[in-house]
VEXLOBA-700910 format. One record per atom (N, C-alpha, C): residue number from 0; residue in one letter; atom name; y, z, x. Coordinates in steps of 0.1 Angstrom, whole numbers, m for minus. Layout:
N
<atom><num>NUM</num><residu>A</residu><atome>CA</atome><v>Y</v><w>Z</w><u>X</u></atom>
...
// end
This chain:
81
<atom><num>0</num><residu>X</residu><atome>N</atome><v>258</v><w>m488</w><u>m368</u></atom>
<atom><num>0</num><residu>X</residu><atome>CA</atome><v>248</v><w>m484</w><u>m361</u></atom>
<atom><num>0</num><residu>X</residu><atome>C</atome><v>251</v><w>m489</w><u>m346</u></atom>
<atom><num>1</num><residu>X</residu><atome>N</atome><v>247</v><w>m480</w><u>m337</u></atom>
<atom><num>1</num><residu>X</residu><atome>CA</atome><v>246</v><w>m484</w><u>m323</u></atom>
<atom><num>1</num><residu>X</residu><atome>C</atome><v>231</v><w>m488</w><u>m319</u></atom>
<atom><num>2</num><residu>X</residu><atome>N</atome><v>232</v><w>m492</w><u>m306</u></atom>
<atom><num>2</num><residu>X</residu><atome>CA</atome><v>220</v><w>m498</w><u>m300</u></atom>
<atom><num>2</num><residu>X</residu><atome>C</atome><v>207</v><w>m487</w><u>m299</u></atom>
<atom><num>3</num><residu>X</residu><atome>N</atome><v>210</v><w>m474</w><u>m299</u></atom>
<atom><num>3</num><residu>X</residu><atome>CA</atome><v>201</v><w>m463</w><u>m300</u></atom>
<atom><num>3</num><residu>X</residu><atome>C</atome><v>197</v><w>m459</w><u>m315</u></atom>
<atom><num>4</num><residu>X</residu><atome>N</atome><v>202</v><w>m466</w><u>m324</u></atom>
<atom><num>4</num><residu>X</residu><atome>CA</atome><v>199</v><w>m462</w><u>m338</u></atom>
<atom><num>4</num><residu>X</residu><atome>C</atome><v>208</v><w>m452</w><u>m344</u></atom>
<atom><num>5</num><residu>X</residu><atome>N</atome><v>218</v><w>m447</w><u>m338</u></atom>
<atom><num>5</num><residu>X</residu><atome>CA</atome><v>228</v><w>m438</w><u>m343</u></atom>
<atom><num>5</num><residu>X</residu><atome>C</atome><v>236</v><w>m444</w><u>m354</u></atom>
<atom><num>6</num><residu>X</residu><atome>N</atome><v>237</v><w>m437</w><u>m363</u></atom>
<atom><num>6</num><residu>X</residu><atome>CA</atome><v>246</v><w>m441</w><u>m374</u></atom>
<atom><num>6</num><residu>X</residu><atome>C</atome><v>261</v><w>m434</w><u>m376</u></atom>
<atom><num>7</num><residu>X</residu><atome>N</atome><v>271</v><w>m442</w><u>m377</u></atom>
<atom><num>7</num><residu>X</residu><atome>CA</atome><v>285</v><w>m436</w><u>m377</u></atom>
<atom><num>7</num><residu>X</residu><atome>C</atome><v>291</v><w>m439</w><u>m390</u></atom>
<atom><num>8</num><residu>X</residu><atome>N</atome><v>300</v><w>m428</w><u>m394</u></atom>
<atom><num>8</num><residu>X</residu><atome>CA</atome><v>307</v><w>m430</w><u>m406</u></atom>
<atom><num>8</num><residu>X</residu><atome>C</atome><v>319</v><w>m420</w><u>m407</u></atom>
<atom><num>9</num><residu>X</residu><atome>N</atome><v>326</v><w>m421</w><u>m419</u></atom>
<atom><num>9</num><residu>X</residu><atome>CA</atome><v>336</v><w>m414</w><u>m422</u></atom>
<atom><num>9</num><residu>X</residu><atome>C</atome><v>334</v><w>m405</w><u>m433</u></atom>
<atom><num>10</num><residu>X</residu><atome>N</atome><v>342</v><w>m394</w><u>m434</u></atom>
<atom><num>10</num><residu>X</residu><atome>CA</atome><v>341</v><w>m386</w><u>m446</u></atom>
<atom><num>10</num><residu>X</residu><atome>C</atome><v>356</v><w>m384</w><u>m451</u></atom>
<atom><num>11</num><residu>X</residu><atome>N</atome><v>361</v><w>m387</w><u>m463</u></atom>
<atom><num>11</num><residu>X</residu><atome>CA</atome><v>375</v><w>m385</w><u>m466</u></atom>
<atom><num>11</num><residu>X</residu><atome>C</atome><v>380</v><w>m371</w><u>m468</u></atom>
<atom><num>12</num><residu>X</residu><atome>N</atome><v>371</v><w>m361</w><u>m473</u></atom>
<atom><num>12</num><residu>X</residu><atome>CA</atome><v>374</v><w>m348</w><u>m475</u></atom>
<atom><num>12</num><residu>X</residu><atome>C</atome><v>364</v><w>m339</w><u>m468</u></atom>
<atom><num>13</num><residu>X</residu><atome>N</atome><v>366</v><w>m337</w><u>m456</u></atom>
<atom><num>13</num><residu>X</residu><atome>CA</atome><v>358</v><w>m328</w><u>m447</u></atom>
<atom><num>13</num><residu>X</residu><atome>C</atome><v>365</v><w>m323</w><u>m435</u></atom>
<atom><num>14</num><residu>X</residu><atome>N</atome><v>357</v><w>m321</w><u>m426</u></atom>
<atom><num>14</num><residu>X</residu><atome>CA</atome><v>364</v><w>m317</w><u>m413</u></atom>
<atom><num>14</num><residu>X</residu><atome>C</atome><v>369</v><w>m299</w><u>m414</u></atom>
<atom><num>15</num><residu>X</residu><atome>N</atome><v>376</v><w>m296</w><u>m403</u></atom>
<atom><num>15</num><residu>X</residu><atome>CA</atome><v>380</v><w>m282</w><u>m403</u></atom>
<atom><num>15</num><residu>X</residu><atome>C</atome><v>389</v><w>m277</w><u>m415</u></atom>
<atom><num>16</num><residu>X</residu><atome>N</atome><v>398</v><w>m286</w><u>m418</u></atom>
<atom><num>16</num><residu>X</residu><atome>CA</atome><v>409</v><w>m282</w><u>m429</u></atom>
<atom><num>16</num><residu>X</residu><atome>C</atome><v>409</v><w>m292</w><u>m440</u></atom>
<atom><num>17</num><residu>X</residu><atome>N</atome><v>397</v><w>m300</w><u>m442</u></atom>
<atom><num>17</num><residu>X</residu><atome>CA</atome><v>396</v><w>m309</w><u>m453</u></atom>
<atom><num>17</num><residu>X</residu><atome>C</atome><v>404</v><w>m322</w><u>m454</u></atom>
<atom><num>18</num><residu>X</residu><atome>N</atome><v>409</v><w>m327</w><u>m443</u></atom>
<atom><num>18</num><residu>X</residu><atome>CA</atome><v>416</v><w>m339</w><u>m441</u></atom>
<atom><num>18</num><residu>X</residu><atome>C</atome><v>407</v><w>m351</w><u>m436</u></atom>
<atom><num>19</num><residu>X</residu><atome>N</atome><v>393</v><w>m349</w><u>m436</u></atom>
<atom><num>19</num><residu>X</residu><atome>CA</atome><v>384</v><w>m358</w><u>m432</u></atom>
<atom><num>19</num><residu>X</residu><atome>C</atome><v>379</v><w>m358</w><u>m419</u></atom>
<atom><num>20</num><residu>X</residu><atome>N</atome><v>367</v><w>m366</w><u>m416</u></atom>
<atom><num>20</num><residu>X</residu><atome>CA</atome><v>362</v><w>m366</w><u>m403</u></atom>
<atom><num>20</num><residu>X</residu><atome>C</atome><v>356</v><w>m378</w><u>m401</u></atom>
<atom><num>21</num><residu>X</residu><atome>N</atome><v>354</v><w>m381</w><u>m387</u></atom>
<atom><num>21</num><residu>X</residu><atome>CA</atome><v>344</v><w>m392</w><u>m383</u></atom>
<atom><num>21</num><residu>X</residu><atome>C</atome><v>331</v><w>m385</w><u>m377</u></atom>
<atom><num>22</num><residu>X</residu><atome>N</atome><v>320</v><w>m389</w><u>m381</u></atom>
<atom><num>22</num><residu>X</residu><atome>CA</atome><v>307</v><w>m383</w><u>m376</u></atom>
<atom><num>22</num><residu>X</residu><atome>C</atome><v>296</v><w>m393</w><u>m371</u></atom>
<atom><num>23</num><residu>X</residu><atome>N</atome><v>286</v><w>m388</w><u>m364</u></atom>
<atom><num>23</num><residu>X</residu><atome>CA</atome><v>275</v><w>m395</w><u>m360</u></atom>
<atom><num>23</num><residu>X</residu><atome>C</atome><v>262</v><w>m389</w><u>m365</u></atom>
<atom><num>24</num><residu>X</residu><atome>N</atome><v>253</v><w>m397</w><u>m370</u></atom>
<atom><num>24</num><residu>X</residu><atome>CA</atome><v>240</v><w>m392</w><u>m374</u></atom>
<atom><num>24</num><residu>X</residu><atome>C</atome><v>229</v><w>m397</w><u>m363</u></atom>
<atom><num>25</num><residu>X</residu><atome>N</atome><v>222</v><w>m389</w><u>m355</u></atom>
<atom><num>25</num><residu>X</residu><atome>CA</atome><v>214</v><w>m395</w><u>m347</u></atom>
<atom><num>25</num><residu>X</residu><atome>C</atome><v>199</v><w>m392</w><u>m352</u></atom>
<atom><num>26</num><residu>X</residu><atome>N</atome><v>190</v><w>m402</w><u>m352</u></atom>
<atom><num>26</num><residu>X</residu><atome>CA</atome><v>176</v><w>m401</w><u>m356</u></atom>
<atom><num>26</num><residu>X</residu><atome>C</atome><v>169</v><w>m391</w><u>m348</u></atom>
<atom><num>27</num><residu>X</residu><atome>N</atome><v>159</v><w>m383</w><u>m351</u></atom>
<atom><num>27</num><residu>X</residu><atome>CA</atome><v>152</v><w>m375</w><u>m343</u></atom>
<atom><num>27</num><residu>X</residu><atome>C</atome><v>137</v><w>m373</w><u>m352</u></atom>
<atom><num>28</num><residu>X</residu><atome>N</atome><v>128</v><w>m367</w><u>m345</u></atom>
<atom><num>28</num><residu>X</residu><atome>CA</atome><v>114</v><w>m364</w><u>m351</u></atom>
<atom><num>28</num><residu>X</residu><atome>C</atome><v>115</v><w>m356</w><u>m364</u></atom>
<atom><num>29</num><residu>X</residu><atome>N</atome><v>124</v><w>m347</w><u>m364</u></atom>
<atom><num>29</num><residu>X</residu><atome>CA</atome><v>124</v><w>m338</w><u>m377</u></atom>
<atom><num>29</num><residu>X</residu><atome>C</atome><v>136</v><w>m344</w><u>m385</u></atom>
<atom><num>30</num><residu>X</residu><atome>N</atome><v>140</v><w>m353</w><u>m385</u></atom>
<atom><num>30</num><residu>X</residu><atome>CA</atome><v>153</v><w>m359</w><u>m394</u></atom>
<atom><num>30</num><residu>X</residu><atome>C</atome><v>164</v><w>m363</w><u>m386</u></atom>
<atom><num>31</num><residu>X</residu><atome>N</atome><v>176</v><w>m363</w><u>m391</u></atom>
<atom><num>31</num><residu>X</residu><atome>CA</atome><v>188</v><w>m366</w><u>m386</u></atom>
<atom><num>31</num><residu>X</residu><atome>C</atome><v>196</v><w>m354</w><u>m381</u></atom>
<atom><num>32</num><residu>X</residu><atome>N</atome><v>203</v><w>m356</w><u>m369</u></atom>
<atom><num>32</num><residu>X</residu><atome>CA</atome><v>212</v><w>m346</w><u>m363</u></atom>
<atom><num>32</num><residu>X</residu><atome>C</atome><v>226</v><w>m351</w><u>m365</u></atom>
<atom><num>33</num><residu>X</residu><atome>N</atome><v>235</v><w>m343</w><u>m372</u></atom>
<atom><num>33</num><residu>X</residu><atome>CA</atome><v>248</v><w>m345</w><u>m374</u></atom>
<atom><num>33</num><residu>X</residu><atome>C</atome><v>256</v><w>m340</w><u>m362</u></atom>
<atom><num>34</num><residu>X</residu><atome>N</atome><v>266</v><w>m349</w><u>m358</u></atom>
<atom><num>34</num><residu>X</residu><atome>CA</atome><v>276</v><w>m345</w><u>m347</u></atom>
<atom><num>34</num><residu>X</residu><atome>C</atome><v>289</v><w>m349</w><u>m353</u></atom>
<atom><num>35</num><residu>X</residu><atome>N</atome><v>298</v><w>m339</w><u>m354</u></atom>
<atom><num>35</num><residu>X</residu><atome>CA</atome><v>312</v><w>m342</w><u>m358</u></atom>
<atom><num>35</num><residu>X</residu><atome>C</atome><v>320</v><w>m348</w><u>m345</u></atom>
<atom><num>36</num><residu>X</residu><atome>N</atome><v>326</v><w>m361</w><u>m348</u></atom>
<atom><num>36</num><residu>X</residu><atome>CA</atome><v>333</v><w>m367</w><u>m336</u></atom>
<atom><num>36</num><residu>X</residu><atome>C</atome><v>348</v><w>m362</w><u>m336</u></atom>
<atom><num>37</num><residu>X</residu><atome>N</atome><v>353</v><w>m363</w><u>m349</u></atom>
<atom><num>37</num><residu>X</residu><atome>CA</atome><v>368</v><w>m359</w><u>m349</u></atom>
<atom><num>37</num><residu>X</residu><atome>C</atome><v>369</v><w>m353</w><u>m363</u></atom>
<atom><num>38</num><residu>X</residu><atome>N</atome><v>378</v><w>m342</w><u>m365</u></atom>
<atom><num>38</num><residu>X</residu><atome>CA</atome><v>383</v><w>m338</w><u>m376</u></atom>
<atom><num>38</num><residu>X</residu><atome>C</atome><v>399</v><w>m340</w><u>m376</u></atom>
<atom><num>39</num><residu>X</residu><atome>N</atome><v>402</v><w>m347</w><u>m387</u></atom>
<atom><num>39</num><residu>X</residu><atome>CA</atome><v>417</v><w>m351</w><u>m388</u></atom>
<atom><num>39</num><residu>X</residu><atome>C</atome><v>426</v><w>m340</w><u>m392</u></atom>
<atom><num>40</num><residu>X</residu><atome>N</atome><v>438</v><w>m338</w><u>m387</u></atom>
<atom><num>40</num><residu>X</residu><atome>CA</atome><v>446</v><w>m328</w><u>m390</u></atom>
<atom><num>40</num><residu>X</residu><atome>C</atome><v>456</v><w>m330</w><u>m401</u></atom>
<atom><num>41</num><residu>X</residu><atome>N</atome><v>457</v><w>m343</w><u>m405</u></atom>
<atom><num>41</num><residu>X</residu><atome>CA</atome><v>467</v><w>m347</w><u>m416</u></atom>
<atom><num>41</num><residu>X</residu><atome>C</atome><v>481</v><w>m350</w><u>m411</u></atom>
<atom><num>42</num><residu>X</residu><atome>N</atome><v>483</v><w>m349</w><u>m398</u></atom>
<atom><num>42</num><residu>X</residu><atome>CA</atome><v>496</v><w>m352</w><u>m392</u></atom>
<atom><num>42</num><residu>X</residu><atome>C</atome><v>495</v><w>m364</w><u>m384</u></atom>
<atom><num>43</num><residu>X</residu><atome>N</atome><v>498</v><w>m366</w><u>m371</u></atom>
<atom><num>43</num><residu>X</residu><atome>CA</atome><v>499</v><w>m377</w><u>m362</u></atom>
<atom><num>43</num><residu>X</residu><atome>C</atome><v>486</v><w>m384</w><u>m362</u></atom>
<atom><num>44</num><residu>X</residu><atome>N</atome><v>474</v><w>m376</w><u>m363</u></atom>
<atom><num>44</num><residu>X</residu><atome>CA</atome><v>462</v><w>m385</w><u>m361</u></atom>
<atom><num>44</num><residu>X</residu><atome>C</atome><v>457</v><w>m390</w><u>m376</u></atom>
<atom><num>45</num><residu>X</residu><atome>N</atome><v>463</v><w>m385</w><u>m385</u></atom>
<atom><num>45</num><residu>X</residu><atome>CA</atome><v>460</v><w>m393</w><u>m399</u></atom>
<atom><num>45</num><residu>X</residu><atome>C</atome><v>452</v><w>m382</w><u>m407</u></atom>
<atom><num>46</num><residu>X</residu><atome>N</atome><v>447</v><w>m388</w><u>m418</u></atom>
<atom><num>46</num><residu>X</residu><atome>CA</atome><v>440</v><w>m379</w><u>m427</u></atom>
<atom><num>46</num><residu>X</residu><atome>C</atome><v>434</v><w>m389</w><u>m438</u></atom>
<atom><num>47</num><residu>X</residu><atome>N</atome><v>423</v><w>m385</w><u>m443</u></atom>
<atom><num>47</num><residu>X</residu><atome>CA</atome><v>414</v><w>m393</w><u>m454</u></atom>
<atom><num>47</num><residu>X</residu><atome>C</atome><v>411</v><w>m406</w><u>m449</u></atom>
<atom><num>48</num><residu>X</residu><atome>N</atome><v>403</v><w>m405</w><u>m439</u></atom>
<atom><num>48</num><residu>X</residu><atome>CA</atome><v>396</v><w>m417</w><u>m432</u></atom>
<atom><num>48</num><residu>X</residu><atome>C</atome><v>388</v><w>m425</w><u>m444</u></atom>
<atom><num>49</num><residu>X</residu><atome>N</atome><v>388</v><w>m437</w><u>m445</u></atom>
<atom><num>49</num><residu>X</residu><atome>CA</atome><v>380</v><w>m444</w><u>m455</u></atom>
<atom><num>49</num><residu>X</residu><atome>C</atome><v>374</v><w>m457</w><u>m450</u></atom>
<atom><num>50</num><residu>X</residu><atome>N</atome><v>363</v><w>m460</w><u>m453</u></atom>
<atom><num>50</num><residu>X</residu><atome>CA</atome><v>357</v><w>m473</w><u>m449</u></atom>
<atom><num>50</num><residu>X</residu><atome>C</atome><v>349</v><w>m471</w><u>m436</u></atom>
<atom><num>51</num><residu>X</residu><atome>N</atome><v>343</v><w>m484</w><u>m432</u></atom>
<atom><num>51</num><residu>X</residu><atome>CA</atome><v>335</v><w>m482</w><u>m419</u></atom>
<atom><num>51</num><residu>X</residu><atome>C</atome><v>344</v><w>m481</w><u>m406</u></atom>
<atom><num>52</num><residu>X</residu><atome>N</atome><v>335</v><w>m480</w><u>m396</u></atom>
<atom><num>52</num><residu>X</residu><atome>CA</atome><v>341</v><w>m478</w><u>m383</u></atom>
<atom><num>52</num><residu>X</residu><atome>C</atome><v>336</v><w>m491</w><u>m375</u></atom>
<atom><num>53</num><residu>X</residu><atome>N</atome><v>342</v><w>m496</w><u>m364</u></atom>
<atom><num>53</num><residu>X</residu><atome>CA</atome><v>337</v><w>m505</w><u>m355</u></atom>
<atom><num>53</num><residu>X</residu><atome>C</atome><v>338</v><w>m502</w><u>m342</u></atom>
<atom><num>54</num><residu>X</residu><atome>N</atome><v>330</v><w>m508</w><u>m333</u></atom>
<atom><num>54</num><residu>X</residu><atome>CA</atome><v>331</v><w>m505</w><u>m318</u></atom>
<atom><num>54</num><residu>X</residu><atome>C</atome><v>335</v><w>m515</w><u>m310</u></atom>
<atom><num>55</num><residu>X</residu><atome>N</atome><v>342</v><w>m512</w><u>m299</u></atom>
<atom><num>55</num><residu>X</residu><atome>CA</atome><v>344</v><w>m522</w><u>m289</u></atom>
<atom><num>55</num><residu>X</residu><atome>C</atome><v>333</v><w>m523</w><u>m278</u></atom>
<atom><num>56</num><residu>X</residu><atome>N</atome><v>334</v><w>m532</w><u>m268</u></atom>
<atom><num>56</num><residu>X</residu><atome>CA</atome><v>325</v><w>m534</w><u>m259</u></atom>
<atom><num>56</num><residu>X</residu><atome>C</atome><v>323</v><w>m522</w><u>m250</u></atom>
<atom><num>57</num><residu>X</residu><atome>N</atome><v>332</v><w>m512</w><u>m249</u></atom>
<atom><num>57</num><residu>X</residu><atome>CA</atome><v>331</v><w>m500</w><u>m241</u></atom>
<atom><num>57</num><residu>X</residu><atome>C</atome><v>326</v><w>m489</w><u>m250</u></atom>
<atom><num>58</num><residu>X</residu><atome>N</atome><v>324</v><w>m491</w><u>m262</u></atom>
<atom><num>58</num><residu>X</residu><atome>CA</atome><v>317</v><w>m480</w><u>m271</u></atom>
<atom><num>58</num><residu>X</residu><atome>C</atome><v>328</v><w>m471</w><u>m280</u></atom>
<atom><num>59</num><residu>X</residu><atome>N</atome><v>342</v><w>m476</w><u>m278</u></atom>
<atom><num>59</num><residu>X</residu><atome>CA</atome><v>351</v><w>m468</w><u>m283</u></atom>
<atom><num>59</num><residu>X</residu><atome>C</atome><v>350</v><w>m472</w><u>m299</u></atom>
<atom><num>60</num><residu>X</residu><atome>N</atome><v>353</v><w>m462</w><u>m307</u></atom>
<atom><num>60</num><residu>X</residu><atome>CA</atome><v>353</v><w>m462</w><u>m322</u></atom>
<atom><num>60</num><residu>X</residu><atome>C</atome><v>366</v><w>m465</w><u>m328</u></atom>
<atom><num>61</num><residu>X</residu><atome>N</atome><v>367</v><w>m475</w><u>m337</u></atom>
<atom><num>61</num><residu>X</residu><atome>CA</atome><v>380</v><w>m477</w><u>m343</u></atom>
<atom><num>61</num><residu>X</residu><atome>C</atome><v>378</v><w>m477</w><u>m359</u></atom>
<atom><num>62</num><residu>X</residu><atome>N</atome><v>388</v><w>m471</w><u>m365</u></atom>
<atom><num>62</num><residu>X</residu><atome>CA</atome><v>389</v><w>m472</w><u>m380</u></atom>
<atom><num>62</num><residu>X</residu><atome>C</atome><v>402</v><w>m470</w><u>m386</u></atom>
<atom><num>63</num><residu>X</residu><atome>N</atome><v>403</v><w>m467</w><u>m399</u></atom>
<atom><num>63</num><residu>X</residu><atome>CA</atome><v>415</v><w>m463</w><u>m405</u></atom>
<atom><num>63</num><residu>X</residu><atome>C</atome><v>415</v><w>m452</w><u>m413</u></atom>
<atom><num>64</num><residu>X</residu><atome>N</atome><v>427</v><w>m445</w><u>m416</u></atom>
<atom><num>64</num><residu>X</residu><atome>CA</atome><v>428</v><w>m434</w><u>m425</u></atom>
<atom><num>64</num><residu>X</residu><atome>C</atome><v>441</v><w>m438</w><u>m433</u></atom>
<atom><num>65</num><residu>X</residu><atome>N</atome><v>441</v><w>m435</w><u>m445</u></atom>
<atom><num>65</num><residu>X</residu><atome>CA</atome><v>453</v><w>m440</w><u>m455</u></atom>
<atom><num>65</num><residu>X</residu><atome>C</atome><v>461</v><w>m430</w><u>m456</u></atom>
<atom><num>66</num><residu>X</residu><atome>N</atome><v>461</v><w>m418</w><u>m450</u></atom>
<atom><num>66</num><residu>X</residu><atome>CA</atome><v>472</v><w>m408</w><u>m452</u></atom>
<atom><num>66</num><residu>X</residu><atome>C</atome><v>475</v><w>m404</w><u>m436</u></atom>
<atom><num>67</num><residu>X</residu><atome>N</atome><v>486</v><w>m395</w><u>m436</u></atom>
<atom><num>67</num><residu>X</residu><atome>CA</atome><v>491</v><w>m389</w><u>m423</u></atom>
<atom><num>67</num><residu>X</residu><atome>C</atome><v>498</v><w>m402</w><u>m415</u></atom>
<atom><num>68</num><residu>X</residu><atome>N</atome><v>501</v><w>m398</w><u>m402</u></atom>
<atom><num>68</num><residu>X</residu><atome>CA</atome><v>506</v><w>m407</w><u>m394</u></atom>
<atom><num>68</num><residu>X</residu><atome>C</atome><v>522</v><w>m404</w><u>m394</u></atom>
<atom><num>69</num><residu>X</residu><atome>N</atome><v>530</v><w>m412</w><u>m387</u></atom>
<atom><num>69</num><residu>X</residu><atome>CA</atome><v>543</v><w>m408</w><u>m385</u></atom>
<atom><num>69</num><residu>X</residu><atome>C</atome><v>551</v><w>m409</w><u>m399</u></atom>
<atom><num>70</num><residu>X</residu><atome>N</atome><v>547</v><w>m417</w><u>m408</u></atom>
<atom><num>70</num><residu>X</residu><atome>CA</atome><v>556</v><w>m417</w><u>m420</u></atom>
<atom><num>70</num><residu>X</residu><atome>C</atome><v>545</v><w>m414</w><u>m433</u></atom>
<atom><num>71</num><residu>X</residu><atome>N</atome><v>535</v><w>m408</w><u>m430</u></atom>
<atom><num>71</num><residu>X</residu><atome>CA</atome><v>525</v><w>m404</w><u>m440</u></atom>
<atom><num>71</num><residu>X</residu><atome>C</atome><v>520</v><w>m417</w><u>m448</u></atom>
<atom><num>72</num><residu>X</residu><atome>N</atome><v>518</v><w>m428</w><u>m441</u></atom>
<atom><num>72</num><residu>X</residu><atome>CA</atome><v>514</v><w>m441</w><u>m447</u></atom>
<atom><num>72</num><residu>X</residu><atome>C</atome><v>501</v><w>m445</w><u>m440</u></atom>
<atom><num>73</num><residu>X</residu><atome>N</atome><v>493</v><w>m436</w><u>m433</u></atom>
<atom><num>73</num><residu>X</residu><atome>CA</atome><v>481</v><w>m438</w><u>m428</u></atom>
<atom><num>73</num><residu>X</residu><atome>C</atome><v>482</v><w>m442</w><u>m413</u></atom>
<atom><num>74</num><residu>X</residu><atome>N</atome><v>471</v><w>m444</w><u>m406</u></atom>
<atom><num>74</num><residu>X</residu><atome>CA</atome><v>469</v><w>m446</w><u>m391</u></atom>
<atom><num>74</num><residu>X</residu><atome>C</atome><v>455</v><w>m456</w><u>m389</u></atom>
<atom><num>75</num><residu>X</residu><atome>N</atome><v>457</v><w>m463</w><u>m378</u></atom>
<atom><num>75</num><residu>X</residu><atome>CA</atome><v>446</v><w>m469</w><u>m373</u></atom>
<atom><num>75</num><residu>X</residu><atome>C</atome><v>441</v><w>m459</w><u>m360</u></atom>
<atom><num>76</num><residu>X</residu><atome>N</atome><v>427</v><w>m455</w><u>m359</u></atom>
<atom><num>76</num><residu>X</residu><atome>CA</atome><v>426</v><w>m444</w><u>m351</u></atom>
<atom><num>76</num><residu>X</residu><atome>C</atome><v>415</v><w>m451</w><u>m339</u></atom>
<atom><num>77</num><residu>X</residu><atome>N</atome><v>415</v><w>m445</w><u>m329</u></atom>
<atom><num>77</num><residu>X</residu><atome>CA</atome><v>406</v><w>m447</w><u>m317</u></atom>
<atom><num>77</num><residu>X</residu><atome>C</atome><v>399</v><w>m435</w><u>m312</u></atom>
<atom><num>78</num><residu>X</residu><atome>N</atome><v>385</v><w>m435</w><u>m313</u></atom>
<atom><num>78</num><residu>X</residu><atome>CA</atome><v>378</v><w>m423</w><u>m306</u></atom>
<atom><num>78</num><residu>X</residu><atome>C</atome><v>371</v><w>m429</w><u>m294</u></atom>
<atom><num>79</num><residu>X</residu><atome>N</atome><v>374</v><w>m422</w><u>m283</u></atom>
<atom><num>79</num><residu>X</residu><atome>CA</atome><v>368</v><w>m426</w><u>m269</u></atom>
<atom><num>79</num><residu>X</residu><atome>C</atome><v>356</v><w>m418</w><u>m267</u></atom>
<atom><num>80</num><residu>X</residu><atome>N</atome><v>344</v><w>m422</w><u>m265</u></atom>
<atom><num>80</num><residu>X</residu><atome>CA</atome><v>333</v><w>m413</w><u>m262</u></atom>
<atom><num>80</num><residu>X</residu><atome>C</atome><v>334</v><w>m406</w><u>m250</u></atom>
// end
């Protein structure tokens, strides 16, 4: 969760082609608003993200995906807002 109350997470099987995604849920008067932050391609950017994400002091988001990457052994990813 960030300081504005937005929740962040990953979904292993979702996104444009089913390789997973990173998302944000923002609270609002009528409920939560979903924003997709990244849909994995299954290649260099990875696939099947799993687990929590963390933030650095600049608001960059980091996490892991257990498939894809150069040798199809997963990646550590960074999303810059």
